[in-house]
N, C-alpha and C positions, 0 to 999 in steps of 0.2 A: 494239813495246814501249810499255807504258802508264805513266802517272804516277798514282799513288795518293796521295790526301791522307787521312790517318787522323785522325779526331776522337774523342777519348776521352769517357767519360761522367762522371757526377757524381763529385766528390771526387778523381778520378784525374788523370792527366797523361800526357804522351807515353810514359812508361815502360810503360803498358799494352801497347804494341806491340813491346816489346824482343825477343820471340820471333818475331813476324810479319815485322818489317822485314827482317831478314837473309835470310829465306826468299824473299821477293818480290824483293829485290835480287839474290839469287843466281840468280834466273831471268831477270835482265836488265832488271827494271823499276825505275823511279824511285819512291821512297817518301818522303813527307814526313809525319812524325808530329809534331804540334805541341802545344805547351802553350797552352791557352786563357788569356785574360787573367785574372790573379790566381791562376793555378794552376800547379803544378810550378815551373819555373824562371822563369816570367813573374811579375815582382814588382809588377805593377799593384796598388795597394791594393784589396782585395776590395770595400770599400764604394763604389768608383768603377766597378765592373764592371756593365755592363748588357747585356741581350740584343742591343740594336742595335750596341753597340761590339764585342761578340764576333763578330757576323756580319760587321762591317766588317773585322775582322782576317782572317777566312777569305777574304773577297772580295779583300782586298789580296794575299794569298798566291796566290790563283788568277790574279790579274792579272800576276804575275811569270812565269807559265809560258806559253810560246808555244802549246803544243798543248792539246787538251782534256784534262780530268782525270777520274778516277773518284773520287768523294767518298764516303767511308765514315763513317757515324756510329753510335756505340754508345750504347745506353741513352737517357737523357734527351735527349742532344744530337743525336738524330735531328732535333729541331726546328731545329737550327742548319743542317744540310745542306739542309733543305727551304727555309729562308729564303734561304740563299746561292744556291740554284738559281733562285729568283725573280729575283735580281739579276744572275746570270751564266749564264743558261740556255744560251747559245751556247757557253760554255766548258766545260760539264760534259757528258761523254759518258754517264755513268751515275751514279745514286745507289744506294748499298747501305746498307740499314738492318739493323744487327746487333742483334737483341733491342732495337730502338730505338723511340722514340716517333715514330709516323707520324701526324701531326696535320694535319687539313685546314684550309683557309682559315677564319679567324674563331674558331678554337678554340685552347686552350692545352694545354700538357703537364699542368698541374694538373687540367684537366677529365677527362682520361683516367686519370691517376694515382688520383684519388678513387674511380674505379670498380674499381680493382684491390685489392679488400678482403682478399685472401689473401696479398698481398705481405708479406714479413717485415720489411722495413727500417723502415717508418714509425715504430714505437714507439721506435726507436733513433736517431732524428734529433734532435740538440740544436740549438736555435735560438740565434742570437747577434744580438739586435736592434741592438746598438750598431754592428755592422759589416754589417748587412743580409745575413747569411750563416748557413749552418748546417754542421754536421759530423756524421759518422756515428760512433756509438760502436763501439769496437774489438771489443766482445763479440759482435757480430753478423757480423763480417767473414767468418769461415770458413763458417758455416751459410748466410748470406744471399748471399754473393758467390762463394765459392771452394770449395764443398764437394767438388768433384771435382778440385781442384788440389793440387799438392804443398804441404806445410806451409810451405816457404820463401816461397811467394807471400804467405801471410797475414803472415808475419814482415816481409817487405818492405813490405806495405801499411801495417803499423803505423808504419813509418818515413816513408812517402811520401804517404799520403792526407792531404788537407788540406780546407780550407773550400770551400764552394760558394756562389755568389751566389744569393739567394732570388728576385730579380725575374724571372729568365728563365722560371721555372716558370709564372708567371701571364701572361707576355707573349702577346699574341694574334698568331697568324701571319697574315701578309698575303700570300696566294698567288693567282696567277691561272692560268687554263687556258692562256693564251697563252705564259707564261714557264715557271713551275714545271711546269705540266701537260705541257709539251713534252719534258721530260727523262725518259729511261727509268729506271724504278724497280724495284729488286729487294729482296726481304726475306729475311733469314736468321733463322728462328725457333729459339730455344733451348728445347727441350721439357722440360728439367728446371730451368728458371729459377725461382728463388724471390724474385728482386728485381723483375723485370718479368715477371709470370707468363704462361704460355702463353695463358691466358684473354684477357688484355688485348692481347697481341701479335696474336692471331687477330682480335679485335674490330677492331683498327686496320687490319690489312691487308685485312680483308673490307670495311670501310667505305671505305677508300682503296686500291683494288686496285693491285697491282704486276704487272709483266710476268710474274714467276715468283717463287714462294716456295720456299726451300730450308729443310730442317730439320736441326738437329744435336741429338743427345741429350747436351746439356751443361748446366752451370750458366750463370750470367750471364756467365761469363768464358772463352769458348772460346779466346781468344787466349793464355791460360795453359794450359788443360787439353788442348786439341787444336789447337795452332797449325798443324801441317802440314795437317790436314784443313780447317781454316778457310782457309788460303791456297789450297788446291785449289779451294774454292768461289769465292774471289775471282777466281782465274784462269779458272775456268769461266764466270763472269759476264762477265769481260773479253772472252772470246772470242765471246760471244753477239751 
């Protein structure tokens, strides 16, 4: 039996995984879906949240677990699982990038996001300089994130999505071949993704090759639209 740690993407929180968690637990696995600092039920003031502190939280959770873990990162926060793997490579069995930013040493998420010119979300991001954060306008939720999901997901998102710290997007990853490079990496591409488009997903996993790439014909949110199929991929990767 495996331990999965599930890391949500921008503006979201642990609720991302409310369909996935019971499926994996029903198969006998341990699943931790966490709220990142300043998001969801974590009440850290958003202006105090940094990339480094967020990685520290993930590392602290890994340190509470005796066995190795499988670390899953969605969307922007693929950068977090990469940096956590640099610090705890011996504790991480596998990394799974779900339509996620797979960024090499010395680069940032913003470097790759700027190249994703057909992504739909950018014109709908509202900046909040006073709190060093930004939010996503609700008008793009359905088309940009959930176009193949049930309407109640969009309704929930309008209640639950929140701000996101700005600084992590421009943080430069510090990764080494000895640590991060020793951890097995897998990628799940979402081929109908309008938020992190297939173009940029493919560019990243071709530049930073993974052991295997899986594909799902879904939007950016397969944990809502195809949770059973997504869990089957997680379990297939766990068996490899």
